[in-house]
Structure formats: C-alpha cells, structure tokens
C-alpha positions, -999 to 999 in steps of 0.1 A, spaced: 542 766 374 581 776 387 565 808 400 537 787 415 563 768 438 583 799 446 552 815 460 549 783 479 584 786 492 581 822 504 547 810 521 568 784 543 603 808 546 590 831 571 581 803 596 617 793 594 629 828 598 650 833 635 625 860 643 594 832 647 621 811 664 629 838 691 593 846 696 589 821 726 615 837 744 601 868 745 580 882 775 545 871 779 528 905 775 547 910 741 539 876 724 501 886 712 518 920 696 543 900 678 519 875 666 496 902 655 523 921 639 531 886 619 497 879 610 489 916 595 526 925 577 538 889 569 513 859 567 482 874 556 495 895 524 515 862 518 487 836 519 468 864 499 495 864 474 494 828 472 457 826 467 454 853 439 483 832 422 465 799 423 435 816 410 452 830 381 468 796 374 433 775 379 416 799 352 435 784 325 429 748 339 393 750 344 390 765 309 406 738 294 390 713 313 352 731 303 364 732 266 374 696 264 334 691 282 321 712 256 338 692 227 325 658 242 291 674 240 295 688 205 316 664 188 311 633 207 348 630 222 356 615 254 375 641 282 409 633 280 423 616 313 453 642 313 426 672 319 414 658 349 449 647 362 460 685 359 432 696 375 438 673 404 473 677 406 468 716 412 445 708 443 468 683 454 498 710 451 479 738 469 467 717 499 503 702 502 515 740 506 491 751 529 487 720 548 526 724 557 522 760 566 491 750 587 511 721 602 544 744 614 520 770 627 503 743 649 540 733 657 549 769 669 515 770 689 522 736 711 557 750 719 541 782 727 514 767 753 539 743 767 564 770 770 540 793 789 511 780 810 496 815 814 475 814 779 442 810 784 434 805 745 455 794 717 477 823 707 482 811 670 448 804 661 443 839 643 470 827 621 458 793 612 424 808 606 438 827 579 454 793 566 422 775 571 402 802 552 427 801 521 419 763 518 382 770 521 386 793 493 407 779 469 391 743 469 355 764 463 358 754 426 368 722 430 333 707 418 329 692 385 295 686 374 296 658 349 264 659 337 249 661 309 276 641 295 258 628 260 225 638 258 214 673 268 175 664 264 161 651 296 126 640 296 100 645 325 92 612 342 122 595 326 150 584 345 187 596 338 221 595 359 234 621 376 273 624 387 294 653 402 332 649 407 351 665 434 389 672 420 406 678 452 415 645 465 415 659 503 383 675 507 359 659 526 320 663 518 291 657 540 265 662 515 256 675 479 222 692 476 211 696 439 183 710 422 174 726 389 175 761 379 163 781 351 185 803 329 178 836 346 187 819 381 216 806 371 227 842 357 220 854 392 238 826 407 268 834 388 269 874 396 263 860 430 292 843 426 310 871 414 303 896 440 310 870 468 332 848 452 328 809 447 332 806 485 308 813 509 313 812 546 277 809 550 250 788 540 244 804 504 213 818 499 179 800 486 173 801 447 140 789 431 138 759 413 128 755 377 119 719 379 110 689 409 135 663 410 130 632 427 152 598 436 140 564 423 149 537 448 179 516 431 157 486 436 125 500 420 104 482 397 93 503 366 57 500 350 46 469 343 45 473 305 79 486 306 101 464 286 141 467 279 142 479 245 108 499 246 75 505 262 65 529 286 98 538 310 83 570 327 73 567 362 40 577 378 41 607 403 30 585 429 65 564 427 85 588 444 84 619 461 91 650 442 111 679 458 128 713 452 160 696 455 176 664 464 201 654 487 230 628 479 255 613 502 290 612 490 307 581 477 343 574 470 355 575 430 381 552 426 391 567 390 395 603 405 407 590 442 379 617 457 346 620 470 317 626 444 280 628 442 264 600 422 231 585 417 216 562 390 181 568 391 168 603 392 141 620 374 126 654 371 92 671 364 94 706 345 73 733 361 75 755 329 50 756 304 55 740 273 57 769 253 81 783 226 99 814 236 100 845 215 129 869 211 136 884 177 160 905 189 183 878 200 174 854 168 160 828 194 127 823 179 120 785 188 143 785 215 132 763 243 139 771 281 173 762 292 179 748 324 213 742 348 220 717 378 229 738 405 250 716 430 256 734 468 279 707 484 288 710 523 325 702 534 340 696 567 363 726 568 400 723 582 389 750 609 364 722 626 331 738 610 313 732 579 317 751 545 300 754 511 308 754 479 288 755 448 289 748 414 266 752 378 264 720 351 265 727 315 231 734 300 199 713 291 167 709 282 136 692 293 110 677 274 76 662 282 65 627 274 39 641 249 69 656 225 89 628 231 63 604 216 53 622 189 58 601 157 71 629 135 89 646 164 74 679 153 75 693 189 113 678 194 126 695 167 130 725 189 144 707 220 170 688 197 178 721 179 183 743 209 206 717 225 225 715 189 231 753 187 239 755 220 269 735 221 278 739 184 283 776 190 303 770 220 307 804 224 301 811 264 304 845 282 295 834 317 262 819 309 256 844 279 255 824 247 262 838 214 235 825 190 250 828 155 273 806 137 293 807 108 285 783 79 313 762 78 310 753 117 273 746 111 284 720 80 311 705 104 289 700 133 261 685 112 288 660 96 295 648 129 256 648 142 245 631 112 269 602 112 268 598 150 229 597 151 224 578 120 247 552 129 265 551 96 304 551 84 296 574 50 298 612 61 279 638 44 299 657 13 299 691 3 274 686 -24 250 672 1 251 705 19 245 727 -14 209 723 -15 205 726 25 226 760 18 203 773 -6 170 764 17 183 779 47 168 811 49 137 832 36 128 868 38 110 861 72 142 848 90 168 864 70 187 886 96 224 888 86 230 903 51 266 905 39 279 937 18 290 929 -19 326 939 -7 325 911 20 309 884 -4 336 894 -33 360 884 -4 343 852 5 331 866 38 309 834 53 274 843 59 263 840 97 234 817 104 207 822 134 189 800 155 159 814 136 170 801 102 170 767 109 136 769 129 114 787 104 90 765 83 98 780 50 104 748 34 71 738 13 55 703 2 23 707 -17 6 672 -21 -32 668 -35 -43 699 -20 -26 694 11 3 719 18 31 711 43 51 735 59 79 723 79 117 738 89 150 728 80 158 710 115 123 692 111 132 679 78 167 666 91 153 650 120 127 631 99 156 620 78 172 605 107 142 587 118 144 567 86 183 557 92 174 549 127 148 527 120 164 491 116 132 481 93 138 503 66 174 490 56 182 524 45 217 521 64 233 497 40 219 516 9 239 546 23 271 531 32 272 513 2 266 547 -20 237 533 -36 215 561 -15 225 597 -25 222 627 -3 204 657 -2 208 666 -40 183 689 -62 160 669 -80 153 694 -109 191 700 -117 215 674 -105 193 643 -112 181 650 -145 216 666 -157 234 630 -148 205 611 -158 210 629 -195 250 630 -192 250 592 -191 222 581 -213 242 571 -239 258 542 -220 223 528 -208 188 536 -216 175 520 -183 188 534 -150 176 545 -115 192 574 -88 180 572 -55 183 599 -30 170 609 6 147 641 1 131 666 27 99 660 6 67 648 29 91 656 58 116 628 52 113 604 23 134 584 -3 131 596 -38 138 574 -65 140 586 -102 143 563 -133 152 568 -171 135 541 -194 116 539 -223 89 566 -209 121 592 -204 128 604 -168 103 596 -145 101 606 -107 82 581 -87 64 588 -54 86 592 -24 89 570 -1 79 579 35 89 562 65 54 544 75 59 530 38 96 519 44 87 504 78 59 481 60 83 473 30 123 477 34 141 496 8 155 465 -7 123 453 -16 112 486 -32 143 488 -52 139 452 -63 103 458 -72 110 493 -91 139 476 -111 117 447 -119 88 468 -130 108 495 -148 137 472 -162 163 488 -145 198 479 -154 223 501 -135 220 520 -104 238 554 -102 
C-alpha cells in the first residue's frame, strides 16, 4: 500500500509544478502544444502506471474475496466483513486519488478559460478524458455477484432471491441486466474480457441465454395449494413473462453504503434438455450442465455518458420440478453431486475446473456436508469412512492408479467425479437387483435424518446409532468379543442397503441375527424409537452397543 500511495502522489505532483502554473501566461498559440505535450509525456504515462499498479493490487484483494465466497459454499461459513471492507477501501482510495487529479485539472481549465476568452473549446478536456477513462476502467470489476450464496441448485419455476453488490461507493448505476448463460458461453465471456478488458466503452456484445428469467411481482400470490411449510411452490408460466434477461433497478445498500441489484422473487426455466453429459476424458460422467449469472451493469460515467461493466457469478445448476419431486432423489443425486464436487475442489483456472480430488479433502467436505444437511451435532468418524473408501470405485470407474512406490510412501488416491456417480453398489432382495451409486446412497441416508418422523437424529447424537460400518466384519466381531459380558444385546447402524436404511443386529439365544433393514417408508410410519422398543421386547435385549 505504501507504493500505492507514492504512485498517487506522483500523479498529483506534476500538477503542482511551476511549469503547469506558468502555462496560463504563455501565448495562446503555444498553449495547445504545451497541453498536448503534458498529456502525452506526463499525464498519460502516469495514469497508465497508476492503473497497472491498481490492477496488480486488486488481483490479491479479489482472489481473497472469491476464496471466501467459495469457502461459504463449501464449508457453510459466512464471508468475513473484513474482506468486503478491504475491497471497498481499495475503490475508495482509487476514486479519491483520481477525483483529486480530475478536480485539479478542472481548476486549471477554468483558469485558462477565464484568462483567455479566445478558446472555443475546453483546452484541458483531452487531459480530463484520460482521467475519466481510467476511472471507468478501474471500477469495471467492482461488481460482486453474491448469488448463489448457500444452495447452488436452482429449481425451475421456483422463486429465488438475487443480489449483486457494488464494492465502489461512488459509482452510480442506471440499471442491471441479468441473464443466465451456459458454461461454454461463460468461457467465451471470460475470453472476451481478457482480450478487451473488463471495461467496454461501448455496449458489450450479446451472448445467448441458456435459461429464461422472470420477475415475480413482490405482491404476487402463489398457487392456491401452496403452503408455508410445503406444497406446490412452483409458478405457472402464465403467472409471469419469461425473458432472455431481466432488468433490475439499483437500490442502496446500507451495509456496503453503495448501490446494488437485488430482487426477492426471480424464477428461471432451463432450455437445456434434462440429460446427463458424457465426457469420459474429463472424468465427468454424470455431470449436470453448469450455469452462471451474467450481470451487465450500466453506470453513469464521469465523462458525462454511460459506461458498461460486467461480471460473472459463481456456477450453479438448474433442476426440473420432476427431479425435485422424485421421492428417492434418484435424479437429484447428479445435481447435488455436481455442486458438491464443483465447490469441493475449489480449484479454478478461470472457469475451468479440476475434477480430481484427494480422498482426505473429500472426507473433510463430506463430514461438513453430513453434519449440516443431517442437522446433527455428532460428526462422522474415520471408521465411518472406511467402508465408503473401499466401495468408492470399481473396474468401470477406476481411472487413477497409484504406483506401488507412491502407495508405499502413503500417496493419497485421487477420486474422480465418475467414482461417486458410478452405480457399482448392488443390493439383491427377492430376485430384485438394485444398483445405485455412492452419492445416491449418501442422499438416501440423509433423507432418513431429514424426516422428523423417524427420530433418527436423537439416536445418532446419543451414539445409539452407528455409522457406515461393514456388517460382516465389524458388527460380528464386536458382538462376539463382548458376548461373555452379556448374552442379549443389539447394535444399530445406518447402511446403504436398499439405498438407505437402518440395520439392526442382535445376539441372543438364536445367536447373531441380522434383522430386515428398516427403510425410510417404514420409519415414516413407525419411528426408530418404536422399532427399537419392539425389538428389545421380542428379542429380550438388555444392552445396546
């Protein structure tokens, strides 16, 4: 920052020089030549140097801010206010410096016009335009797209809020144009910004929309069968007019003391077919289409006209109503897995994602994901992940093989997106063969926790319910080891069996018995407490492990 302010002083210093003060006494015919020389050899290089310094300084600020935004999505932590204040302070300093420079030039212009009445145009206008252009360029990346904030899955025709803040206090906006673009279009926008810079003096080129947007009136009423805690919250297409993009008017944010685009009731409809993308080379089999909010804002330029700034949001997916209403979330598994992997890797090269992830990182992310979505206090332990690690891949989805030398050194295996969506888990029951993926099993297990009728949360937090343990090795071994202390006992665990269920094993007079798995439908009709009470009475269970 010390270098930053030294550069500011350099920008202002030449205006205080004796040569600039003496310029008003020169002959009229030489004034234009002197101003042109000042512009080309002093002001323009100085402003360009200042602009490059600001850009290099801002890259670190915005990298830190984007990292905090990714951390909010991956680990459910709020963005620290200090990150936003630091970015706002940067813009305040930049605009203050250029504002002083422009005001001194304006004072010099007024003195010249008063001294020499023969001027038909402002002789300092070309110098001012250099400063005004620098202002427009340096505030071009001041937009901060706050959405998606917590959930990266939008559902067609479901309402969602939208927020886009300005980190620059002094920038005044006319309007915000918001549209949804595909991953390919977002890459084209990024390349366009690299070639032309974030600032475009003219209206930016049009890019195709990947989904239609609509603004639901804030006083609108949902469907008659919609309720506060459930029901059909979707909206008919006739309720609103869907468009390629929507225009949001600026409102003032008391938190950031700047203008922002915010609207509480937007909804979208995807245009892309609801199919699974196939890309074996990238290891993205099962990856759902990724979308971005493309925000193009119109600002009032200090030069007197309009300027255009633009930004891209974090990525998200769009699910259809049919997939959301699916009882077992078979279709939703690919959407949640896409977003989990997207923000779990947190490895961005522009808009290109690295879809490989280390096992330790996956375990850390899933521990947080389980604790938050299951709404429990007790986290998963390392033992709970052992079975998952063993079942993570098969011959069809195995892409990374660790050499024996690296395996001996403890090198971590790399997981791919294909591993979690490959349906290599199998459950056979009454001649019915059920195949499902690791991620679908994860979602099915979470559904058991999320339904209040099951009473599973309390069992988990009280350590009465165990995690994903191997039923053949762990349960039998533990029951046999302590059988000398008590003959009648029971152990309960969550399992991927039947997609997601609770498995209960008992040891009594008949030896070790694995009871029929209790699925979600059964737990909705009869809580886990009632099942345990009935089993304890019928099997004469004395102790729970």
